[in-house]
C-alpha positions in Angstrom: -42.5 -37.5 -50.2 -42.5 -34.2 -52.1 -43.3 -31.0 -50.3 -43.6 -27.8 -52.3 -42.9 -24.8 -50.1 -44.3 -21.3 -50.9 -43.9 -17.8 -49.6 -45.8 -17.3 -46.4 -47.1 -13.8 -45.3 -47.7 -12.6 -41.8 -44.6 -13.8 -39.9 -42.5 -12.4 -37.1 -38.7 -12.8 -37.3 -36.0 -12.1 -34.8 -32.2 -12.2 -35.6 -30.1 -14.1 -33.1 -26.3 -13.5 -33.2 -24.1 -16.2 -31.8 -24.9 -18.8 -29.1 -25.2 -16.2 -26.4 -28.5 -15.1 -28.0 -29.5 -18.4 -29.6 -29.2 -20.9 -26.8 -31.2 -19.0 -24.1 -34.1 -18.5 -26.5 -34.1 -22.1 -27.6 -33.9 -23.5 -24.1 -36.7 -21.2 -22.9 -38.9 -22.4 -25.7 -38.2 -26.0 -24.9 -38.9 -25.4 -21.2 -42.3 -23.9 -22.1 -43.2 -26.6 -24.6 -46.6 -28.2 -24.0 -47.0 -30.8 -26.7 -44.1 -31.4 -29.1 -40.4 -30.6 -29.8 -38.8 -31.4 -33.1 -35.0 -30.9 -33.2 -32.5 -31.5 -36.0 -28.8 -30.6 -35.8 -25.5 -31.6 -37.2 -23.7 -31.6 -33.8 -24.5 -32.0 -30.1 -21.5 -31.9 -27.8 -21.6 -33.1 -24.2 -20.3 -29.7 -22.9 -21.9 -26.9 -21.0 -24.2 -26.1 -24.0 -25.1 -29.7 -24.7 -25.8 -30.3 -21.0 -28.0 -27.2 -20.9 -30.0 -28.6 -23.9 -30.3 -32.0 -22.2 -31.6 -30.4 -18.9 -34.2 -28.4 -20.8 -35.3 -31.5 -22.8 -35.6 -33.6 -19.6 -37.8 -31.0 -18.0 -40.1 -31.1 -21.1 -40.1 -34.9 -21.1 -41.3 -34.9 -17.5 -44.4 -33.0 -18.7 -45.0 -35.8 -21.3 -44.0 -33.5 -24.2 -43.3 -35.6 -27.3 -39.7 -35.0 -28.4 -38.0 -36.1 -31.6 -34.3 -35.4 -31.9 -32.3 -36.2 -35.1 -28.5 -35.8 -35.3 -26.0 -36.5 -38.0 -24.0 -39.7 -38.0 -20.7 -37.8 -38.8 -21.2 -34.6 -36.8 -22.5 -36.3 -33.6 -20.6 -39.6 -33.9 -18.9 -39.2 -30.5 -21.7 -38.1 -28.3 -21.3 -39.5 -24.8 -23.3 -42.8 -24.2 -24.5 -41.6 -20.8 -25.9 -38.5 -22.4 -27.9 -40.6 -24.9 -29.0 -43.1 -22.3 -30.4 -40.4 -20.0 -32.5 -38.8 -22.8 -33.8 -42.2 -24.1 -34.7 -43.3 -20.6 -36.8 -40.2 -20.2 -38.8 -41.3 -23.3 -37.2 -39.0 -25.8 -37.0 -40.4 -29.3 -33.4 -40.1 -30.7 -32.5 -40.7 -34.3 -29.2 -40.6 -36.2 -28.8 -39.9 -39.9 -26.6 -42.3 -41.8 -24.5 -43.9 -39.0 -21.5 -45.6 -40.6 -18.8 -47.8 -39.2 -15.3 -46.4 -38.7 -12.4 -47.7 -40.7 -9.0 -47.6 -38.9 -10.6 -45.3 -36.3 -11.7 -42.8 -39.0 -15.2 -41.7 -39.7 -16.2 -42.8 -43.2 -19.5 -41.0 -43.7 -18.0 -37.8 -45.1 -20.6 -36.8 -47.7 -24.3 -36.3 -47.9 -24.6 -35.2 -44.3 -27.6 -34.0 -42.3 -26.3 -30.4 -42.0 -29.7 -28.8 -41.2 -30.3 -27.0 -37.9 -34.0 -26.8 -37.0 -36.0 -26.5 -33.7 -39.8 -26.4 -33.7 -41.8 -26.2 -30.5 -45.5 -26.8 -30.4 -45.9 -25.8 -34.0 -45.8 -22.2 -32.7 -42.2 -21.1 -32.8 -39.2 -22.3 -34.8 -35.5 -21.7 -35.1 -33.3 -22.0 -38.1 -29.6 -21.1 -38.6 -26.1 -22.4 -38.6 -25.5 -22.8 -34.9 -24.8 -26.3 -33.5 -25.3 -27.2 -29.9 -21.8 -26.7 -28.5 -19.8 -24.3 -26.4 -17.6 -23.5 -29.5 -20.5 -21.2 -30.5 -20.0 -19.0 -27.5 -17.3 -16.5 -28.6 -17.9 -14.4 -25.5 -16.4 -17.2 -23.5 -13.9 -18.7 -26.0 -11.7 -16.4 -28.1 -12.0 -18.9 -31.0 -15.7 -19.4 -30.6 -17.5 -19.2 -33.9 -19.3 -16.2 -35.2 -22.7 -17.4 -36.4 -26.4 -16.6 -36.9 -29.9 -17.9 -36.6 -33.5 -16.6 -36.6 -36.5 -17.2 -34.4 -39.8 -17.2 -36.3 -43.5 -17.3 -35.5 -46.4 -17.3 -37.9 -47.5 -19.5 -40.8 -44.0 -20.3 -41.8 -43.7 -22.5 -38.7 -46.2 -24.9 -40.3 -43.8 -25.4 -43.2 -40.8 -25.9 -41.0 -42.6 -28.5 -38.9 -43.7 -30.2 -42.2 -40.1 -30.3 -43.4 -38.9 -31.9 -40.1 -41.8 -34.4 -40.2 -41.2 -35.2 -43.8 -37.5 -36.2 -43.2 -38.5 -38.6 -40.5 -41.5 -40.0 -42.5 -39.3 -40.6 -45.6 -37.0 -42.8 -43.5 -39.9 -44.5 -41.7 -38.5 -43.2 -38.4 -41.9 -42.1 -37.1 -45.6 -42.4 -37.7 -47.3 -39.2 -39.0 -47.3 -36.5 -36.4 -50.7 -35.5 -34.9 -52.2 -32.3 -36.2 -51.7 -29.3 -33.9 -54.7 -27.0 -33.8 -55.0 -24.3 -34.6 -52.5 -23.6 -37.4 -50.0 -20.9 -36.8 -51.7 -17.5 -37.2 -50.3 -14.4 -38.8 -48.4 -12.4 -36.2 -46.1 -10.0 -38.1 -45.1 -8.3 -41.4 -42.4 -10.6 -42.8 -42.9 -12.8 -45.8 -40.8 -16.0 -45.6 -40.0 -18.9 -47.9 -38.5 -22.1 -46.5 -36.1 -23.8 -48.9 -34.6 -27.2 -48.3 -31.8 -29.0 -50.3 -31.9 -32.7 -50.6 -30.6 -35.3 -53.0 -34.0 -36.3 -54.5 -36.8 -33.7 -55.0 -35.1 -30.4 -53.9 -31.5 -30.6 -55.2 -31.1 -26.9 -56.2 -33.8 -25.0 -54.3 -31.5 -23.0 -52.1 -29.1 -22.2 -54.9 -32.0 -21.1 -57.1 -33.2 -18.6 -54.5 -29.7 -17.2 -54.2 -29.5 -16.8 -57.9 -32.9 -15.0 -58.1 -31.7 -12.5 -55.4 -28.4 -11.9 -57.1 -29.9 -11.4 -60.5 -32.6 -9.0 -59.2 -30.3 -6.9 -56.9 -30.1 -3.3 -57.9 -28.1 -1.5 -55.2 -26.3 -3.8 -52.7 -25.5 -7.4 -52.0 -23.6 -8.6 -49.0 -22.8 -12.2 -48.4 -21.2 -13.5 -45.2 -20.4 -17.2 -45.6 -18.0 -19.5 -43.8 -17.0 -21.9 -46.6 -17.2 -20.0 -49.9 -16.5 -21.9 -53.1 -19.7 -21.4 -55.0 -21.1 -23.0 -58.1 -20.1 -21.5 -61.4 -23.6 -20.1 -61.8 -23.4 -18.1 -58.5 -19.8 -17.0 -59.2 -20.9 -15.8 -62.7 -24.0 -13.9 -61.4 -22.0 -12.2 -58.6 -19.6 -10.9 -61.3 -22.6 -9.8 -63.5 -24.2 -8.0 -60.6 -21.0 -6.1 -59.9 -20.6 -5.2 -63.5 -24.1 -3.6 -63.6 -23.3 -1.4 -60.6 -24.5 -3.4 -57.6 -22.3 -2.9 -54.6 -21.3 -6.6 -54.1 -19.5 -7.4 -50.8 -18.2 -10.8 -49.6 -17.3 -11.3 -45.9 -15.3 -14.5 -45.7 -13.1 -16.3 -43.2 -9.8 -14.6 -42.2 -9.4 -16.6 -39.0 -10.6 -20.0 -40.3 -11.3 -23.1 -38.2 -10.1 -25.1 -41.2 -7.1 -23.3 -42.9 -7.5 -25.1 -46.2 -11.0 -23.6 -46.7 -9.4 -20.1 -46.7 -6.9 -21.3 -49.4 -9.8 -22.5 -51.6 -11.8 -19.3 -51.2 -8.8 -17.0 -51.8 -8.2 -18.8 -55.1 -11.3 -16.9 -56.4 -10.2 -13.5 -55.1 -8.5 -12.1 -58.2 -11.2 -12.8 -60.7 -13.9 -11.4 -58.4 -11.8 -8.3 -57.5 -11.2 -7.6 -61.2 -14.9 -7.0 -61.8 -15.3 -4.8 -58.7 -16.5 -7.2 -56.0 -15.2 -6.1 -52.6 -13.9 -8.9 -50.3 -13.3 -8.7 -46.6 -11.7 -11.3 -44.4 -13.2 -11.5 -40.9 -10.3 -11.6 -38.5 -11.8 -11.6 -35.0 -12.7 -15.3 -34.8 -13.7 -18.2 -37.1 -16.7 -17.2 -39.2 -19.3 -19.9 -39.3 -22.2 -17.8 -40.6 -24.4 -18.4 -43.6 -26.2 -15.1 -44.0 -26.8 -12.6 -46.8 -28.8 -9.5 -47.8 -29.9 -8.1 -51.1 -31.1 -4.5 -51.6 -33.3 -3.3 -48.7 -35.8 -6.1 -48.1 -34.3 -9.6 -48.9 -32.4 -11.6 -46.3 -31.4 -15.3 -46.0 -30.3 -17.2 -42.9 -29.7 -20.9 -42.7 -27.4 -23.8 -42.6 -26.2 -23.8 -46.3 -22.7 -22.7 -47.1 -21.9 -21.7 -50.7 -19.6 -24.6 -51.4 -19.9 -28.0 -53.2 -20.9 -29.9 -50.0 -23.8 -27.7 -49.1 -25.0 -26.9 -52.7 -24.8 -30.4 -54.0 -24.5 -33.1 -51.3 -25.7 -32.2 -47.8 -29.2 -31.9 -46.5 -29.6 -28.1 -45.8 -32.3 -25.6 -44.9 -32.5 -21.8 -45.3 -35.1 -19.2 -44.8 -35.5 -16.5 -47.4 -37.1 -13.4 -45.8 -38.6 -10.2 -47.2 -38.6 -7.8 -44.3 -37.1 -4.3 -44.3 -36.5 -4.2 -40.6 -34.6 -7.5 -40.5 -32.6 -6.4 -43.7 -31.6 -3.2 -42.0 -30.6 -4.9 -38.8 -28.4 -7.4 -40.7 -27.0 -4.7 -42.9 -25.9 -2.6 -39.9 -24.4 -5.7 -38.2 -22.4 -6.8 -41.3 -21.2 -3.2 -41.9 -20.0 -3.1 -38.3 -18.0 -6.3 -38.5 -16.7 -5.3 -41.9 -15.4 -2.0 -40.7 -14.2 -3.0 -37.2 -13.3 -6.7 -37.3 -12.3 -7.4 -40.9 -9.5 -6.6 -43.4 -10.3 -5.7 -47.0 -8.5 -7.8 -49.6 -6.7 -5.7 -52.2 -5.6 -6.8 -55.7 -2.0 -6.5 -54.4 -2.6 -8.7 -51.4 -4.5 -11.2 -53.4 -1.7 -11.5 -55.9 0.8 -12.5 -53.3 1.8 -16.1 -53.2 4.1 -18.7 -54.7 4.4 -19.2 -58.5 2.3 -22.4 -58.4 -0.7 -20.7 -56.9 -2.3 -19.6 -60.3 -2.3 -23.1 -61.8 -3.5 -24.6 -58.5 -6.4 -22.1 -58.6 -7.4 -23.3 -62.0 -7.1 -27.0 -61.1 -8.9 -26.5 -57.7 -11.8 -24.5 -59.3 -12.5 -27.1 -62.0 -12.1 -30.0 -59.6 -14.5 -28.6 -57.0 -17.0 -27.7 -59.7 -17.2 -31.4 -60.6 -16.6 -32.7 -57.0 -20.3 -33.7 -56.4 -20.3 -35.8 -59.6 -16.9 -37.4 -58.7 -18.4 -38.4 -55.3 -21.3 -39.9 -57.2 -18.9 -42.4 -58.8 -18.4 -44.0 -55.4 -20.6 -47.1 -54.7 -24.0 -45.7 -53.9 -25.8 -46.1 -50.6 -29.0 -44.7 -49.4 -28.6 -42.9 -46.1 -31.0 -44.1 -43.4 -32.3 -42.6 -40.2 -31.9 -45.1 -37.4 -32.6 -45.0 -33.7 -29.6 -43.6 -31.9 -28.2 -46.4 -29.7 -25.8 -46.3 -26.8 -22.3 -47.7 -27.2 -21.6 -49.8 -24.1 -19.5 -52.7 -23.1 -20.9 -56.3 -23.4 -21.8 -56.3 -19.8 -24.1 -53.3 -20.2 -27.5 -53.2 -21.9 -27.6 -51.6 -25.3 -30.5 -49.3 -25.8 -32.2 -49.5 -29.2 
């Protein structure tokens, strides 16, 4: 099913920084739900955050709210069976994207993941960002908790977000068409917002194209904070062009990575970017998991998409592209703060340090990762499916399907 999303005027948008702001707002919305909750996420953990989510969902289910939850078969492969059983027993519909058998105890569904993070409540309020449902997104309680972002939106854009969540389930025949919610979301603010999804069929480059449009049109400043930065050649080329024409291009990348190899890949691009005037900062306070950027004084994006081959070419992703001067200024002030107080600028001298084999490895890594999605495509093809999330139990216990 093809859905063509357009810019929507008249929206209200609120920036949410880290789980301490995100989780309470989401849980409050779920507790106030009257008709419907649609939730997609890469990961749910059975920890203090996951249990808080479960409690809020169970309260909503008691009020006969329709609830559809979709999780990823790789990211949420180990969710506790009791957790699943409790939600399903309450009448909550749980789906899993591309569940795959393990081989020698290892998860095999590495690519083409459901990486989107969406919550829609009653067709009135929606949340999109990069935050999973786990305590590792609470840096205030965990020194290595992830730094991340989301937005809460109201207005006509919520209709598009709801349609995107519904479309994914309909495409996989996981649900019947959702009932219409009346009235449609009214205009409530000043922000213009575009929803962009990335899939492997009808929208393979939508998020990348919106980034490219913003980079090409930037005239004064461009700041990108991204967790896993190894962009397509087109994005890399346009960033260099923007810097050459006088745009202040700044990258905030991981300096305290949750996966050390990702920093090695990103740093392999430092020298060519520094050579054309791009400034690079490594965020040192904690792992950076954010996917957020601003251009000039109006444009902002927040979502689930990293700027790497997995997000740009394989995973299912979703970003909001927002034209709103107030949000842009708020994000700018925040990014400048972490850049100045929690990051270290990369210099040509520091970027040049390393063993003799680093330069040839950079060339090999760059060209390999450019073609990585095509290489993955050589593997025997399978069509990912959304299936009911079942409970793993012993033979003596009933299996919920």
